mmCIF file of the N, C-alpha and C atoms, coordinates in Angstrom:
data_MODEL
# 
_entry.id   MODEL 
# 
loop_
_atom_site.group_PDB 
_atom_site.id 
_atom_site.type_symbol 
_atom_site.label_atom_id 
_atom_site.label_alt_id 
_atom_site.label_comp_id 
_atom_site.label_asym_id 
_atom_site.label_entity_id 
_atom_site.label_seq_id 
_atom_site.pdbx_PDB_ins_code 
_atom_site.Cartn_x 
_atom_site.Cartn_y 
_atom_site.Cartn_z 
_atom_site.occupancy 
_atom_site.B_iso_or_equiv 
_atom_site.pdbx_formal_charge 
_atom_site.auth_seq_id 
_atom_site.auth_comp_id 
_atom_site.auth_asym_id 
_atom_site.auth_atom_id 
_atom_site.pdbx_PDB_model_num 
ATOM 1   N N  . MET A 1 1  ? 2.835   -69.590 29.445 1.00 0.00 ? 1  MET A N  1 
ATOM 2   C CA . MET A 1 1  ? 4.045   -69.334 28.871 1.00 0.00 ? 1  MET A CA 1 
ATOM 3   C C  . MET A 1 1  ? 4.736   -67.891 29.478 1.00 0.00 ? 1  MET A C  1 
ATOM 4   N N  . ILE A 1 2  ? 6.000   -67.981 29.667 1.00 0.00 ? 2  ILE A N  1 
ATOM 5   C CA . ILE A 1 2  ? 6.627   -66.935 30.358 1.00 0.00 ? 2  ILE A CA 1 
ATOM 6   C C  . ILE A 1 2  ? 7.528   -66.331 29.356 1.00 0.00 ? 2  ILE A C  1 
ATOM 7   N N  . LYS A 1 3  ? 7.420   -64.914 29.113 1.00 0.00 ? 3  LYS A N  1 
ATOM 8   C CA . LYS A 1 3  ? 8.366   -64.164 28.275 1.00 0.00 ? 3  LYS A CA 1 
ATOM 9   C C  . LYS A 1 3  ? 9.069   -63.220 29.029 1.00 0.00 ? 3  LYS A C  1 
ATOM 10  N N  . LYS A 1 4  ? 10.119  -62.636 28.446 1.00 0.00 ? 4  LYS A N  1 
ATOM 11  C CA . LYS A 1 4  ? 10.595  -61.343 29.031 1.00 0.00 ? 4  LYS A CA 1 
ATOM 12  C C  . LYS A 1 4  ? 10.146  -60.130 28.383 1.00 0.00 ? 4  LYS A C  1 
ATOM 13  N N  . LYS A 1 5  ? 10.084  -58.945 29.205 1.00 0.00 ? 5  LYS A N  1 
ATOM 14  C CA . LYS A 1 5  ? 9.368   -57.804 28.684 1.00 0.00 ? 5  LYS A CA 1 
ATOM 15  C C  . LYS A 1 5  ? 10.192  -56.643 29.377 1.00 0.00 ? 5  LYS A C  1 
ATOM 16  N N  . GLU A 1 6  ? 10.162  -55.481 28.814 1.00 0.00 ? 6  GLU A N  1 
ATOM 17  C CA . GLU A 1 6  ? 10.919  -54.247 29.514 1.00 0.00 ? 6  GLU A CA 1 
ATOM 18  C C  . GLU A 1 6  ? 10.023  -53.554 30.187 1.00 0.00 ? 6  GLU A C  1 
ATOM 19  N N  . CYS A 1 7  ? 10.378  -53.239 31.377 1.00 0.00 ? 7  CYS A N  1 
ATOM 20  C CA . CYS A 1 7  ? 9.412   -52.324 32.466 1.00 0.00 ? 7  CYS A CA 1 
ATOM 21  C C  . CYS A 1 7  ? 9.521   -50.822 31.635 1.00 0.00 ? 7  CYS A C  1 
ATOM 22  N N  . LEU A 1 8  ? 8.204   -50.313 31.655 1.00 0.00 ? 8  LEU A N  1 
ATOM 23  C CA . LEU A 1 8  ? 8.120   -48.986 31.125 1.00 0.00 ? 8  LEU A CA 1 
ATOM 24  C C  . LEU A 1 8  ? 8.689   -47.952 31.942 1.00 0.00 ? 8  LEU A C  1 
ATOM 25  N N  . GLU A 1 9  ? 8.896   -48.098 33.101 1.00 0.00 ? 9  GLU A N  1 
ATOM 26  C CA . GLU A 1 9  ? 9.394   -47.134 34.049 1.00 0.00 ? 9  GLU A CA 1 
ATOM 27  C C  . GLU A 1 9  ? 10.947  -47.096 34.070 1.00 0.00 ? 9  GLU A C  1 
ATOM 28  N N  . CYS A 1 10 ? 11.487  -48.291 34.782 1.00 0.00 ? 10 CYS A N  1 
ATOM 29  C CA . CYS A 1 10 ? 12.896  -48.550 34.984 1.00 0.00 ? 10 CYS A CA 1 
ATOM 30  C C  . CYS A 1 10 ? 13.739  -49.142 33.754 1.00 0.00 ? 10 CYS A C  1 
ATOM 31  N N  . LYS A 1 11 ? 13.088  -49.644 32.776 1.00 0.00 ? 11 LYS A N  1 
ATOM 32  C CA . LYS A 1 11 ? 13.599  -50.117 31.541 1.00 0.00 ? 11 LYS A CA 1 
ATOM 33  C C  . LYS A 1 11 ? 14.372  -51.427 31.886 1.00 0.00 ? 11 LYS A C  1 
ATOM 34  N N  . LYS A 1 12 ? 13.970  -52.128 33.091 1.00 0.00 ? 12 LYS A N  1 
ATOM 35  C CA . LYS A 1 12 ? 14.703  -53.451 33.283 1.00 0.00 ? 12 LYS A CA 1 
ATOM 36  C C  . LYS A 1 12 ? 13.841  -54.537 32.764 1.00 0.00 ? 12 LYS A C  1 
ATOM 37  N N  . GLU A 1 13 ? 14.531  -55.696 32.369 1.00 0.00 ? 13 GLU A N  1 
ATOM 38  C CA . GLU A 1 13 ? 13.688  -56.649 32.046 1.00 0.00 ? 13 GLU A CA 1 
ATOM 39  C C  . GLU A 1 13 ? 13.146  -57.662 33.207 1.00 0.00 ? 13 GLU A C  1 
ATOM 40  N N  . PHE A 1 14 ? 11.871  -58.029 32.627 1.00 0.00 ? 14 PHE A N  1 
ATOM 41  C CA . PHE A 1 14 ? 11.240  -58.947 33.846 1.00 0.00 ? 14 PHE A CA 1 
ATOM 42  C C  . PHE A 1 14 ? 10.527  -60.086 33.014 1.00 0.00 ? 14 PHE A C  1 
ATOM 43  N N  . ASP A 1 15 ? 10.444  -60.970 33.661 1.00 0.00 ? 15 ASP A N  1 
ATOM 44  C CA . ASP A 1 15 ? 9.339   -62.251 33.350 1.00 0.00 ? 15 ASP A CA 1 
ATOM 45  C C  . ASP A 1 15 ? 7.873   -61.950 33.596 1.00 0.00 ? 15 ASP A C  1 
ATOM 46  N N  . PHE A 1 16 ? 7.004   -62.325 32.604 1.00 0.00 ? 16 PHE A N  1 
ATOM 47  C CA . PHE A 1 16 ? 5.602   -62.230 32.744 1.00 0.00 ? 16 PHE A CA 1 
ATOM 48  C C  . PHE A 1 16 ? 4.949   -63.246 32.044 1.00 0.00 ? 16 PHE A C  1 
ATOM 49  N N  . ASP A 1 17 ? 3.807   -63.642 32.576 1.00 0.00 ? 17 ASP A N  1 
ATOM 50  C CA . ASP A 1 17 ? 3.007   -64.827 31.901 1.00 0.00 ? 17 ASP A CA 1 
ATOM 51  C C  . ASP A 1 17 ? 2.172   -64.189 30.789 1.00 0.00 ? 17 ASP A C  1 
ATOM 52  N N  . THR A 1 18 ? 2.359   -64.785 29.649 1.00 0.00 ? 18 THR A N  1 
ATOM 53  C CA . THR A 1 18 ? 1.613   -64.383 28.410 1.00 0.00 ? 18 THR A CA 1 
ATOM 54  C C  . THR A 1 18 ? 0.180   -64.787 28.576 1.00 0.00 ? 18 THR A C  1 
ATOM 55  N N  . LEU A 1 19 ? -0.202  -65.705 29.336 1.00 0.00 ? 19 LEU A N  1 
ATOM 56  C CA . LEU A 1 19 ? -1.602  -66.210 29.493 1.00 0.00 ? 19 LEU A CA 1 
ATOM 57  C C  . LEU A 1 19 ? -2.261  -65.409 30.508 1.00 0.00 ? 19 LEU A C  1 
ATOM 58  N N  . ALA A 1 20 ? -1.786  -64.424 31.139 1.00 0.00 ? 20 ALA A N  1 
ATOM 59  C CA . ALA A 1 20 ? -2.492  -63.483 32.086 1.00 0.00 ? 20 ALA A CA 1 
ATOM 60  C C  . ALA A 1 20 ? -3.644  -62.824 31.267 1.00 0.00 ? 20 ALA A C  1 
ATOM 61  N N  . ARG A 1 21 ? -4.656  -62.454 32.203 1.00 0.00 ? 21 ARG A N  1 
ATOM 62  C CA . ARG A 1 21 ? -5.569  -61.698 31.552 1.00 0.00 ? 21 ARG A CA 1 
ATOM 63  C C  . ARG A 1 21 ? -5.387  -60.389 31.015 1.00 0.00 ? 21 ARG A C  1 
ATOM 64  N N  . TYR A 1 22 ? -4.450  -59.773 32.131 1.00 0.00 ? 22 TYR A N  1 
ATOM 65  C CA . TYR A 1 22 ? -4.041  -58.366 31.943 1.00 0.00 ? 22 TYR A CA 1 
ATOM 66  C C  . TYR A 1 22 ? -2.320  -58.271 31.883 1.00 0.00 ? 22 TYR A C  1 
ATOM 67  N N  . PRO A 1 23 ? -1.585  -58.427 30.807 1.00 0.00 ? 23 PRO A N  1 
ATOM 68  C CA . PRO A 1 23 ? -0.264  -58.382 30.757 1.00 0.00 ? 23 PRO A CA 1 
ATOM 69  C C  . PRO A 1 23 ? 0.282   -57.465 31.549 1.00 0.00 ? 23 PRO A C  1 
ATOM 70  N N  . ARG A 1 24 ? 1.492   -57.509 32.268 1.00 0.00 ? 24 ARG A N  1 
ATOM 71  C CA . ARG A 1 24 ? 2.242   -56.512 33.088 1.00 0.00 ? 24 ARG A CA 1 
ATOM 72  C C  . ARG A 1 24 ? 3.001   -55.510 32.125 1.00 0.00 ? 24 ARG A C  1 
ATOM 73  N N  . LYS A 1 25 ? 2.868   -54.165 32.463 1.00 0.00 ? 25 LYS A N  1 
ATOM 74  C CA . LYS A 1 25 ? 3.652   -53.218 31.967 1.00 0.00 ? 25 LYS A CA 1 
ATOM 75  C C  . LYS A 1 25 ? 4.981   -52.787 32.909 1.00 0.00 ? 25 LYS A C  1 
ATOM 76  N N  . TYR A 1 26 ? 4.829   -53.075 34.047 1.00 0.00 ? 26 TYR A N  1 
ATOM 77  C CA . TYR A 1 26 ? 5.866   -52.678 34.926 1.00 0.00 ? 26 TYR A CA 1 
ATOM 78  C C  . TYR A 1 26 ? 6.453   -53.817 35.763 1.00 0.00 ? 26 TYR A C  1 
ATOM 79  N N  . CYS A 1 27 ? 7.723   -53.955 36.102 1.00 0.00 ? 27 CYS A N  1 
ATOM 80  C CA . CYS A 1 27 ? 8.147   -54.947 36.925 1.00 0.00 ? 27 CYS A CA 1 
ATOM 81  C C  . CYS A 1 27 ? 7.593   -54.799 38.251 1.00 0.00 ? 27 CYS A C  1 
ATOM 82  N N  . LYS A 1 28 ? 7.810   -55.820 39.329 1.00 0.00 ? 28 LYS A N  1 
ATOM 83  C CA . LYS A 1 28 ? 7.328   -55.909 40.501 1.00 0.00 ? 28 LYS A CA 1 
ATOM 84  C C  . LYS A 1 28 ? 7.606   -54.763 41.605 1.00 0.00 ? 28 LYS A C  1 
ATOM 85  N N  . ASP A 1 29 ? 8.839   -54.249 41.494 1.00 0.00 ? 29 ASP A N  1 
ATOM 86  C CA . ASP A 1 29 ? 9.143   -53.105 42.260 1.00 0.00 ? 29 ASP A CA 1 
ATOM 87  C C  . ASP A 1 29 ? 8.629   -52.050 41.951 1.00 0.00 ? 29 ASP A C  1 
ATOM 88  N N  . CYS A 1 30 ? 8.427   -51.628 40.424 1.00 0.00 ? 30 CYS A N  1 
ATOM 89  C CA . CYS A 1 30 ? 7.722   -50.589 39.980 1.00 0.00 ? 30 CYS A CA 1 
ATOM 90  C C  . CYS A 1 30 ? 6.285   -50.588 40.234 1.00 0.00 ? 30 CYS A C  1 
ATOM 91  N N  . SER A 1 31 ? 5.714   -51.807 40.025 1.00 0.00 ? 31 SER A N  1 
ATOM 92  C CA . SER A 1 31 ? 4.229   -51.999 40.372 1.00 0.00 ? 31 SER A CA 1 
ATOM 93  C C  . SER A 1 31 ? 3.925   -51.567 41.915 1.00 0.00 ? 31 SER A C  1 
ATOM 94  N N  . ALA A 1 32 ? 4.814   -51.959 42.645 1.00 0.00 ? 32 ALA A N  1 
ATOM 95  C CA . ALA A 1 32 ? 4.429   -51.746 44.018 1.00 0.00 ? 32 ALA A CA 1 
ATOM 96  C C  . ALA A 1 32 ? 4.630   -50.401 44.459 1.00 0.00 ? 32 ALA A C  1 
ATOM 97  N N  . LYS A 1 33 ? 5.634   -49.499 43.868 1.00 0.00 ? 33 LYS A N  1 
ATOM 98  C CA . LYS A 1 33 ? 5.781   -48.046 44.081 1.00 0.00 ? 33 LYS A CA 1 
ATOM 99  C C  . LYS A 1 33 ? 4.500   -47.321 43.544 1.00 0.00 ? 33 LYS A C  1 
ATOM 100 N N  . ARG A 1 34 ? 4.005   -47.730 42.281 1.00 0.00 ? 34 ARG A N  1 
ATOM 101 C CA . ARG A 1 34 ? 2.859   -46.908 41.811 1.00 0.00 ? 34 ARG A CA 1 
ATOM 102 C C  . ARG A 1 34 ? 1.560   -47.297 42.463 1.00 0.00 ? 34 ARG A C  1 
ATOM 103 N N  . LYS A 1 35 ? 1.380   -48.465 42.822 1.00 0.00 ? 35 LYS A N  1 
ATOM 104 C CA . LYS A 1 35 ? 0.205   -48.791 43.812 1.00 0.00 ? 35 LYS A CA 1 
ATOM 105 C C  . LYS A 1 35 ? 0.305   -48.049 45.031 1.00 0.00 ? 35 LYS A C  1 
ATOM 106 N N  . LYS A 1 36 ? 1.387   -47.908 45.631 1.00 0.00 ? 36 LYS A N  1 
ATOM 107 C CA . LYS A 1 36 ? 1.404   -47.198 46.888 1.00 0.00 ? 36 LYS A CA 1 
ATOM 108 C C  . LYS A 1 36 ? 1.029   -45.804 46.750 1.00 0.00 ? 36 LYS A C  1 
ATOM 109 N N  . MET A 1 37 ? 1.611   -45.028 45.537 1.00 0.00 ? 37 MET A N  1 
ATOM 110 C CA . MET A 1 37 ? 1.356   -43.828 45.308 1.00 0.00 ? 37 MET A CA 1 
ATOM 111 C C  . MET A 1 37 ? -0.070  -43.562 44.838 1.00 0.00 ? 37 MET A C  1 
ATOM 112 N N  . TRP A 1 38 ? -0.889  -44.653 44.379 1.00 0.00 ? 38 TRP A N  1 
ATOM 113 C CA . TRP A 1 38 ? -2.084  -44.486 43.982 1.00 0.00 ? 38 TRP A CA 1 
ATOM 114 C C  . TRP A 1 38 ? -2.925  -44.593 45.258 1.00 0.00 ? 38 TRP A C  1 
ATOM 115 N N  . ASP A 1 39 ? -2.523  -45.446 46.319 1.00 0.00 ? 39 ASP A N  1 
ATOM 116 C CA . ASP A 1 39 ? -3.419  -45.673 47.427 1.00 0.00 ? 39 ASP A CA 1 
ATOM 117 C C  . ASP A 1 39 ? -3.397  -44.431 48.429 1.00 0.00 ? 39 ASP A C  1 
ATOM 118 N N  . GLU A 1 40 ? -2.149  -43.684 48.314 1.00 0.00 ? 40 GLU A N  1 
ATOM 119 C CA . GLU A 1 40 ? -1.767  -42.500 49.175 1.00 0.00 ? 40 GLU A CA 1 
ATOM 120 C C  . GLU A 1 40 ? -2.505  -41.302 48.693 1.00 0.00 ? 40 GLU A C  1 
ATOM 121 N N  . GLN A 1 41 ? -2.873  -41.211 47.270 1.00 0.00 ? 41 GLN A N  1 
ATOM 122 C CA . GLN A 1 41 ? -3.345  -39.915 46.969 1.00 0.00 ? 41 GLN A CA 1 
ATOM 123 C C  . GLN A 1 41 ? -4.782  -39.725 47.510 1.00 0.00 ? 41 GLN A C  1 
ATOM 124 N N  . TRP A 1 42 ? -5.364  -40.682 48.285 1.00 0.00 ? 42 TRP A N  1 
ATOM 125 C CA . TRP A 1 42 ? -6.783  -40.362 48.493 1.00 0.00 ? 42 TRP A CA 1 
ATOM 126 C C  . TRP A 1 42 ? -6.665  -39.951 50.095 1.00 0.00 ? 42 TRP A C  1 
ATOM 127 N N  . LYS A 1 43 ? -5.327  -40.141 50.656 1.00 0.00 ? 43 LYS A N  1 
ATOM 128 C CA . LYS A 1 43 ? -5.329  -39.877 52.117 1.00 0.00 ? 43 LYS A CA 1 
ATOM 129 C C  . LYS A 1 43 ? -5.101  -38.338 52.204 1.00 0.00 ? 43 LYS A C  1 
ATOM 130 N N  . VAL A 1 44 ? -6.126  -37.413 52.291 1.00 0.00 ? 44 VAL A N  1 
ATOM 131 C CA . VAL A 1 44 ? -5.966  -36.100 52.272 1.00 0.00 ? 44 VAL A CA 1 
ATOM 132 C C  . VAL A 1 44 ? -6.373  -35.756 53.692 1.00 0.00 ? 44 VAL A C  1 
ATOM 133 N N  . LYS A 1 45 ? -5.490  -34.721 54.233 1.00 0.00 ? 45 LYS A N  1 
ATOM 134 C CA . LYS A 1 45 ? -5.804  -34.645 55.587 1.00 0.00 ? 45 LYS A CA 1 
ATOM 135 C C  . LYS A 1 45 ? -6.634  -33.344 55.719 1.00 0.00 ? 45 LYS A C  1 
ATOM 136 N N  . PHE A 1 46 ? -7.358  -32.951 56.613 1.00 0.00 ? 46 PHE A N  1 
ATOM 137 C CA . PHE A 1 46 ? -8.187  -31.905 56.900 1.00 0.00 ? 46 PHE A CA 1 
ATOM 138 C C  . PHE A 1 46 ? -7.252  -30.422 56.900 1.00 0.00 ? 46 PHE A C  1 
ATOM 139 N N  . GLU A 1 47 ? -5.961  -30.586 57.346 1.00 0.00 ? 47 GLU A N  1 
ATOM 140 C CA . GLU A 1 47 ? -5.131  -29.585 57.289 1.00 0.00 ? 47 GLU A CA 1 
ATOM 141 C C  . GLU A 1 47 ? -4.669  -29.210 56.038 1.00 0.00 ? 47 GLU A C  1 
ATOM 142 N N  . ASP A 1 48 ? -4.613  -30.095 55.086 1.00 0.00 ? 48 ASP A N  1 
ATOM 143 C CA . ASP A 1 48 ? -4.050  -29.787 53.719 1.00 0.00 ? 48 ASP A CA 1 
ATOM 144 C C  . ASP A 1 48 ? -4.990  -29.195 52.852 1.00 0.00 ? 48 ASP A C  1 
ATOM 145 N N  . LEU A 1 49 ? -6.366  -29.012 53.274 1.00 0.00 ? 49 LEU A N  1 
ATOM 146 C CA . LEU A 1 49 ? -7.404  -28.278 52.523 1.00 0.00 ? 49 LEU A CA 1 
ATOM 147 C C  . LEU A 1 49 ? -7.310  -26.743 52.733 1.00 0.00 ? 49 LEU A C  1 
ATOM 148 N N  . SER A 1 50 ? -7.711  -26.141 51.658 1.00 0.00 ? 50 SER A N  1 
ATOM 149 C CA . SER A 1 50 ? -7.548  -24.631 51.811 1.00 0.00 ? 50 SER A CA 1 
ATOM 150 C C  . SER A 1 50 ? -9.098  -24.082 52.248 1.00 0.00 ? 50 SER A C  1 
ATOM 151 N N  . GLU A 1 51 ? -9.094  -22.850 52.775 1.00 0.00 ? 51 GLU A N  1 
ATOM 152 C CA . GLU A 1 51 ? -10.291 -22.334 53.270 1.00 0.00 ? 51 GLU A CA 1 
ATOM 153 C C  . GLU A 1 51 ? -11.079 -21.594 52.129 1.00 0.00 ? 51 GLU A C  1 
ATOM 154 N N  . ASP A 1 52 ? -10.865 -21.619 50.892 1.00 0.00 ? 52 ASP A N  1 
ATOM 155 C CA . ASP A 1 52 ? -11.480 -20.964 49.745 1.00 0.00 ? 52 ASP A CA 1 
ATOM 156 C C  . ASP A 1 52 ? -12.455 -21.539 49.410 1.00 0.00 ? 52 ASP A C  1 
# 
């Protein structure tokens, strides 16, 4: 069954499947942005580290 829900980040309404194991909190656009930010946080360069 599909229902409408409000995105927690951008406040737009989106459709989601109520039978999903983990219901969505964010729309597809916001989910993609958050996933990209999550993946990039682990890409630390050697130059970014301090010598302390």
